[in-house]
N, C-alpha and C positions, 0 to 999 in steps of 0.2 A: 485215579485219572485226573490227566487236571478235569477240570469244568469251565465249558465256556460264562463268561463272563456275561456276555448277552439275553439269556435268560432268564439266568440271576437279576439283573437290573432289571429286565422287561417287570418282572413278577414281584419285585419291591417294590418298583412306581406303580403297578395296580395296586397292590396292597395298601400301599398308601394312601392314592387317591382315595380308594374306596374308604379305608378308614376317616380321612378326611372328610368323604359327605357326610358321616354317620355321625361322626363328630359334633358338624356343625350343623345337621340336619336333627340330634338328638333329643332336643330341648323342647317340649309343648311346642312341636309346629303346627303349620295348618297340617290341613288333612289332605289337603290336593298339592300337589306340585306340576304346577302347566308341564304336558311337554307336547310336540310336533303332533304325534298322531290326535290325541285328545281336541285340538286346536281343529283338525279336519272333520272328526266326529261327530265335534256339535252334541247338544243336547242329549243324553243317553237316559233309559229306563230299565233300571233294573227286574229280570226276571230270573224265577226259578229254571235251570235248564240241567238236563242229563249231566253228572260229573263223568271227566276226565279219566279220574283216577278213584274210582267207586267201590266201597271195602267190599272185599269177597261177600257173598251173599250168606254163608256159614257166620259172617263175626257175629259173635256176641257183645255188643254194646258192653261197653265199663257201666255200674248202674253205683248211682250215689248210696255209699256206703251207708248201713242204717244200726251196723249194732255200736250204742253208746258202751266207754267204756264201763268197768263197773263204778270207778270211782266218779263223783259229778266235779264238774269245772270247776277249781278254785274262782273264790270271788277276785274280781279284778279291781273294782274300784275300792276306793276307801270307805268307812262310814262319810254320811255325812252329816258337815262341822256344825255344831249348836252356833247359833247367830241371837243376839239381843235387835232389839228393835231397829236402832239406830244402824245398825250394820248391817240390817236387812233393806231398810229405806235408800242407804248408798250402795248399795249390790242393785237395786232395781232401777234406778237412779242412772245408774251405769248400763243397765239393759238396754234400758230403753232407749240411750243414747245412742248405741250400736243398732238396734231396729232403727230410730230415723237416721244416721246414715245410710243402710241400706233402702229404706224407700225413699231416700233423693237418688241414690243409683236407680234404683228400679225403676223411679220417675224417668229418668233420663232417659231409659232406653224403653219405659210403655211408651211415651210422646215422639221418640223422632229415630226410633229405630225398630218397633215391630216388627216382631217374626224374621229380624235377621236376625246375624252372628252375633253383632256390638253396634255398642254406639260411641264413636267418637266422645272423649267426654269432655274435649275445650271447644269440638263447634259445636257437637251435637248432629254430624252427618253416621248415615247408617254404615254397618261395614260386612263385607260377609268373607271374612279371609279362611272359613270352617264348611264352604259347600253353601251355605245358605241356610243349614238347616236349622237355625234358627237356636244358636249355642246356648246365649246367656239364656234363653226360653226354659229351655230345658235343664241346663244345669242349675237353675233357682227355684227348680219345682217343688223341691222338698224341701229349701232354707225359707219357701214361703207358708210353707204347712206348719214348722217347727216355731217362726216368731209369730204364729198365729194371727197372719194377714192373711183371713181365709177367703177373703171377698175377691183380690188378687189372685189366689191361688186357684178356685173356680175359673175366672175369666182365663188365665197360664194354662190350664187344664184344655178348655175349649179349643186354646187357641194350637197347643199340642197337638191335638187329634188333631188337625187340618194342615200338617206338617206329610209331603209328600215323599219320606225316602227315598221313594225308586228312584225319581228325578235326580239323575246327575248333571250339572252343567257342566260346560265343556272345560270340564279339567282333566287331570290324569289323575296321579294316586292316592286311594284312599289308608288316612293313616286307621291301620285300625286299633291301634292300641288308644289312641286317644277316641275315635268314636266309641271305641268300649267303656272308659271308662265316663264321657261326659254323656253321649247320650243314650247308649243302653242304662249306665248303670242309673243316672238320673231317673228315668222314668219307671224303674223297677225301684229305688227309692222310694220317689212321689206316692207310687203302688202302694207298697205299704209301708208307709209311715203315717197316712193318709185311711188307714183301716181299708184294704183293698176293695173298695167302694167305686173306683172309677174303673171300669176295666179296660177300657179306651187305651189306658199309661202301658198295660202289659199288653194287650194287642200290639200296638206302635212298637215296646221293645222286643216283640218276640220277630217282628218285621225288621228290626236294624240286627238280631241277632243271625237271622237267616241271612240275612245279605252278608253278615259277616264270613257267617258259616262258610262262602263260597271261596274263602282264602285261603283255605284248609283243604279244600283239591288239588292235594299236587302228590307225585307217588309217593314218599312217607309220612303223609298226613301232617306235616309242620305247613303253619301258616306264611303265608307271605306276608310280611307284615305293610310295607307302604303295595298297594293292592292296586293295577290297572284295570278300574273297573271295565274300561274300554274292550280292553282285551279279552276278558270274561266274555263278552257281551259280543265279539267277532268271531262265527262260528269259523270262518276261516282259520283265521290267526289259533283257536282253540287245537285245532285239529293237526296243525302244521308247527304249531311250537306250543304244546302243552305247559298245563303253569311245574315252575318247580321253586320250592323254597328257595327261598336268598342264602347265599355265600358268606354273605359280611350280612349280619344283623344286630342289633341293640338287643342287650342281656334284657333290659326291661323291660321290649317292646313285644320280646315273646314269652316274656315268662309272668307279664302281669295282667292276662286274662282268666287265672281261674278262678276267681272269685266271683266275678259277673256271668262269666257262662255254666258257674253250676248255681248262682241265684237264679236264672233263668230254667236249668234243669228243674227245679226246686218248683220255682212258680206255674211252668208251661208241665210237669211232669214229663216233659221230653229228655232221655236221655243225651240222646246226640249231644246235645251241648256240652255239659258234662265230658262223656265220652273223648270232645275235640280235646280237650283242653289239658284231660286228665294225659293223655297220649304226651305231651308236649314234657309234666310236672316229672313224668315216668321216665325220658329219657334226659332231664338236668339233674332226675338224682343219680342215675346211672353216671353221667359226666363228671360229679362231681368232687369224686374222689380222683381222677384222671388230669384235672386242669394244673396248669403250670404252678397255682397254691391249692394242690388240694385244698377243699371244703369250700374255697371260692370259686366264682364263675366272672371272669373277663368281658370288660366292659361289651367287646362282639364276638359274636360267634356265627359259626358256619351250622346254616339250619339244612343247607343241604346235604350235604356229609355227615353231618351230627360228630362232629370235630368240636373240640371245645379250647386247644391247645394252640392256635395260631398266634392267638392274645397273647399280651403279656400284660395290660394295664388295668387293676382290679382299682374298684372304687363301690364305695356304697354310697356316692353323690348322685348325679344326673348319670342315666343312659345305663344304669344300673341297678338306681334303688328300688325301685317298688319290686322287684324281681324278692327279695330281700324282705322287705315290708309284707308281702301276700301270705310266705310261711305261715308264719302263726295269725294273721287272720285266716285262711283257711280252715286251718286245726277246727279254731274255735265257731268259725262259720258252719261248720261238721259237727259240731256235738264231740268234737274228740274222737268221731267215728273211726276217721283215718288216721294212722298212724305215722304218715311218709311225711306230711310238710314238719311235724315235730321231729321229724327222725335230719331235717333237713336242713331247718332250725337252727338244732345242735351242734351238725355235723360243720355250721359256719361262723356261729358265734363268738366261740373260744378262740377260731381262727383270727376272726378282727378282731379282739382285746387286743389279741398281742400285738398285730400285724399293723391295725390300720387305729387304735383311737388311743391318743396320747395329749397328757394335760401340756395346758398352753400357759407362757409367760405373760402374763398381765400385772400394770401398776399397782391393781387391788389387793394381790396375793388371794384373788378367789381359786377357789377349788374349780376349772374348768376344764370339759375337755373337748377335742373336738374328733372327729374321724376325717384322717387323709387319704391320700390315694395312693397305691404302692406298685413298683413295675419289679419282676420278674426279667434277668438276663444270666444266664448259665449261673443258672443256682441263686445267684446273688440277689437282696430284694433292696432297692433303693426305696426310701421315705419321699413322699410328697406333703409338705405339712400345708393340704389345699382347705380353706375352709370354703363351703357351698350352702346356699340358702336354699336347696333343696335338701342337702344331709342335713339339716335339720328334723326330720322323721323321724332319724335315727333314735332319738331321746323316746317318742311312745313306742316303737320297735321294741328297744329296752324293754322298758320296765312293762311293757304287755305280756313278753316272754318269760320276766321274772314271775312275774306272778302266776301265770299263765302254765309254764313247765314247771312252779315250785323252784326256781333257781335260785330262791333266795332273797331276801331285802338288801341285802349289797348290789346287785345288781339295778334294783330301785334305785339305789342311791346315787349308781352310778349312773343311769338315766336323768337323775336330778340334775349331776356335772354336766350332761352334755348340752341339757336343759339350758344352764346357766350360761353352756359357752354362748348359745345360738343370741341369750338377752344380752349376752356383752359386747357380742358384734352390732345393737343396736346401739348400748348407751355407749359405746368408743368412737360414736361420728358425731360430728358436731349437731347434725339434725335429730342423732338420736333413733335413726332406721339403719338400720343394715343393708349392707352391699350385697349384688348377688353374690361374690367370690372374692376371697380376701386370702391372704396368705400370714400364718404364722407363725412363733418360736415353740417347735416339740422340748417340752423341757423333761418330761419321765413317762415312761408306759403306767397304766393307770393303776399296777396292780405294785407299783416298783419302792422297794424298802428306800427311802430317804428323798421321796419326791417332793414333800414340804419343802424341805432347804432344797434340795434341786430346783424348785421354782419356784424360788423368791426373788423377787423382783429387784433387777439392777438395772441400772442404763447398760453397762457394759456388756450383760446378756442381752439388750437388745439389739447393742449393734453390732455380737457376733452373730446374732439372723438376721440383720442386715448386709453383710460383709456376706455372709452363704447367700443372701441372695442376691446380691448384685455385684461383686465380687467373687466365684468360685473358684476361681484357677491364678488368683493373687495371694501369693504367699505372706504368712500373718506382720512378717516385716517389714512390707510392701504397703501394706494397706494404709491408706488415705481417711483417717475418723474423720476428718473435716467433711472431706467426698461425700461419706456414707452419709451426714448428715443433711447435705446439700438433696440428696435424692432424699431422702425421709419430709423436706421441706418443701421441693417442687413437686413431686407427688403425692402432696398433704394426707400421710400415712398417718393414721393415728396411733397412738402409746401402745406399743405389741405386737402391731403389722407390721410385716415387712415386705408386702406389695397387697396393691387391689386392681386386679385386672380386669374386672368388670362389677363398676361400679353403679348400677343403675339398683334401683328397688321396682320391681312388675307387678305391687301389686300382692306378690306371692304369701299362701296361708305356714310355711313349713315352721315361721318359728313359732308364730299364737296357737299355733299345730301341739307341738310342743310345750307348753308353759300350760293347755288345753290337756294334754294328758298328766303333766305333775297334777294340775290342779284337783284330778280327780281320782291319779292315785294315791296320794296323800292326804287329800282333805286341808292342806295349807292353805289358809285363807293369802297369804303370803304372795301365791301365785296372782289370786284376783287382783293384789295390787300391781304387780311388774304387766298384767294383758294391759290393767286399764291408760297405765303410762304409755305402754308399746301405743295403744289404740289413740290418743289421745294427740301423739306426733305422726300417727299413720292418717289421722281424719283432717290435721290442722294444715298439713302439707299436699294434702294428694288431692284433697277435693277440691272441685271445679263445677263448672255452671249445667254439666250435663250428665256426673259423674265421677265416679275418682281415676285421678290421672295418672302413669305411672310416673317415677323420676328417672332425669338423668344421669346424677350424678350425688350418690350421700355423703361425699367428703365433700363438698366445697364449703369450705371454711367459713362461710358466714352461714353458714347451718338454713339457704333456702335453695334448696336445690331447684332447675329447670323444668317444667312439668314435661312429659309427653303426650302425646293426644294420642294415647292408649289405654284401656282396660278390658282387660279381659274373661274369660268368662267366671272363672274361679274367684275372682273377687268375691261374688256374690255366693259362688255357691259354696267357696271353702271358706278365706279371707274373713267372712264378716260373721261366717258360722261359726269358728270357732271363736272370735270372739264374743260371740250373743251367747254359747253355749257356757263359755267360763265364769258367766252372770247369772246364769239359769238355776232354776233347783237341779238339785244333785241326779234326779231322774230322768230327769227330760235328758231323750239317746243316753242311758246310760250303758256302763262298756261292757253289763253285766247281761244288756239283754241285745246290743244293735253292733255290730262290726262295720266299722267304718271304712269303705273304700278310698281309693289313693287321692279321688275330687271329693273325699268326707261325704259320699250318698251311705248313706244307712241302710245296711240288709239285716234282718232279723235271722238270728240264731234259729239253728233248725232244730236243737234242743228245745228249745219254749216254746209253748204254745202260746 
């Protein structure tokens, strides 16, 4: 039967527009998106209301499993490296330099934007892109404690106690994911690392958790990841148009709530938080073998109908990243008492190694690996050699999985190659700092025979990569090599990169996170030297009067990128924390005691007293 083109075209148009919205809004977005309704409704105050879609009365909530496996969790960290006096003094000097950078940025925030979300690093103006809930304040609490800035910590705790999370400014959608990883996690982590002395932090965390639980009030109990608080509070709207889970949701946003909600159940003794996220995990587990590339979840999933095969684009980078990251971490947080996250991790990692991870061509012939994107169409799989700063977390995930699940030291070595790839993305630019997104020349699979020979640098191989990037439809004999050279020069492409579509550096932590993980996994002090080299460049180029400023273009040939008037809260919560931990004693935030969420907030393992 002939199908009318109009419904097909309309469906395609709606799907494309939906994808465009999610892709554009999927990487660390503000918590709220203004909407006409919210502008009319004005400031609102959250309150606990009867659910429209309550669980049946006889429902037994999922409880945190407590039957630990017979074999103890393997050690994650290497033994602490030996240290001569000179080496120790050098390490402590570097640690103090990082603490000094933190204090400088904290002072700018404290003096000019206290209780606001962020400070503008070039002008000192306060900024509230995250609903005015003191994002930098809450996100930095545990860093203050870890850096032994106790006076500043005590003052910040008192300030955090005054944040009214029930009050919503005239804005629209709450980004559940961002609120979860920054505010909920920041409060709980500060409570735990400081010895559980500040009960107000747990009380505030429980309040945030209860607010987020309202986003799970849907027919299938899947959360609304961009949740409209005003719809929730409007009794007429709640009755006439009940909440439903979205038909298009980013995998990372729906799949990265497990650590925080589990920890909240552990700390409060209330099962409802763990029950909520375990329902999501159960659906992800059921769908894992039914996607267009079995083992992997696509970037966009349908949480309303619980279908996972409408999107055919897959990545370990932004918009899916922390779904994968949280699998081994959830297993570790629960002390191995739940097998499901291990099964899900081992169900995807070998697929990712075969389909996504590739050795990359580079002038120094270093053994570096990146995780690219893939697209499936009619059974064929297209590889997209796109590196992402956000994707640098993969190094730590692979290293953790190797030790935690006894997958062998070869995978720890693979983690090192992934980390060195991210370091290379820094070293390759004129300023010594890596971009947000770059394209590379994949030269071999990670376990492919003859990979060293295939990946040996030559100008011809780089030109072939440029040709594929910029002249994919030109026949070989018609390729103008001089034009390729002009493209590389005009676009200021570092040797080995074929494109840099996003040249910014926004103070992200993932590259130094990878270095931190490799230092703790191996005990090799070389990683400390790498961390210091990275820190010196970041400090030199980003330091500004009121903090640290993002950079507009790290490929600027003079090596002096223009600074931007932005400093996100993860600069203090993550980036400087990882730098600091690279130069701290090995038992400070030990990976054998703590589980770091995707915002670098440490949670104590359940199986440890």
